[in-house]
N, C-alpha and C positions, 0 to 999 in steps of 0.2 A: 622563448620557447613556444612553439605552436600548441594550442590546446587540442587534445585528441579525445574524441567521444566514442562511446560504445552504446549499444542497446541490449537490454536484457528482455527476453520474452519467455514467459512461463505460463503454463496452463495446468490447473488443478481442478479436481472434482471435489466438491464439499457436500456433505450429507445434510443439506438444509435448503430452504427456498432462497431464491435470489433476494427477496426482501429481508430475510433473516441475515444473510451474509452482509448485505449492504448496511443493515442496522448495526451489526457488530463492528464493522470497519469505521462507521461514521458516528457512533455513540461513544462519547468519552469514557463513561463508566464500563461499558461492555468491552471496548477496545482495551482498556487497562486490565480488565479481568482476563482476557485472552492472552495478552502479551506479558502480564505480570509487572507492568511498568506504567507510571502515570501518563495520561494523555489528556489533551484539551483540544476538542475538535468542533469547529463551527460547522453547522449544517447548511450554511448559506454560500452561494456563489460569491467569490470575492473575500469570503471569511478566511481567517487564519486557523492553522492547526499546529499542534506539537504532539509528538509521540516519543516513547522511550525517554521520558523525563527530560524533554527538550533536545535530545540528540537529533531527532528528525523534526523539521519544521518547514512550513510553506503556506500556500494558500490554495483554496478551491477555485478551479477555473470553470468547471462544468460538472453539474450533478444531476443525475436522473435516478431517483430512488428505485432500488431494485434492478437497475439496468446498468448504470455506469458512474464512475468516479474519475474525474480528470483533475490532477493537481500539479502545481509547481512545487518541487520537492528538493530539499537540500539537507545536509547534516552538518554537525559541528566539525566533522573530519574532512569536509570538502576542501579541495585544493584552492589556495588563494587565487582570486581572479576568475574562477570558473563561474559561469552563470548557473542558475538553478536547472535541474533536470525536469523532465515531464513524465509524470506517472499517469498511465491510463489503465483502468480496470473495467473490463466489460463482464457483466453477469448474464448468464443465459440458463434457463431451466432445461435440465437434461434428465434422462432416466437416472434415478439414484441421487438426484439433488440438483446442484448448480455447478455449471462450468464457469470457472473464474479464469479469464484470460487477462494477463498482465503484460503490458509493454512499458518498460521503463527506459526512456530515451534520453540522450544527452548526458549520460553518466560518464564521469571522467574515466577514460580507458584504463588507467592504472588501478582503478578501484572496482572495475567490473566484476571480477571473480568474487571479491569480498561481499559485494552487495547481492550478487546472484545467490550465494550461499546463505546470506542473511535473510533474504526473502523466504527461502525454504525453511531454515531453522527457526526464525523468529516470527514468521507469520503463517505460512501454509501448514506446517506441522502442528502448531498450537491451535490453529483454526480447526483442523481435522480432529484434534483431541477434544476441543470444546463442543463441537457438534456431535462427536461420537458418543458423548455422555448423555445425550438427550433421552 
């Protein structure tokens, strides 16, 4: 059976600086605090990361503090034989905080809707709550 891929694109505004948003996404303790689940995140290019207690895992491909995060990204629910997806997060200062633009490509097509909802429910909403409490 041929592998079919999809891309998820989402943009959110977060009430924080690009540096603060980057720090929360790339700092193991802060990431775990926002998501409510253990994370272990290398801050080095080529370094590995896990999130959601090992459900999400991969490696950092390109990092620019306060500006971008590019990762090879997979989950334990990934279909057998599918290659890792590519996660790109771009951060830009905007009035009212930071515009976070996420492009998640090479996602298995049959899982696209689940992951699209997952990003909203398990990342963007908790991030908004976390920075809303400042």
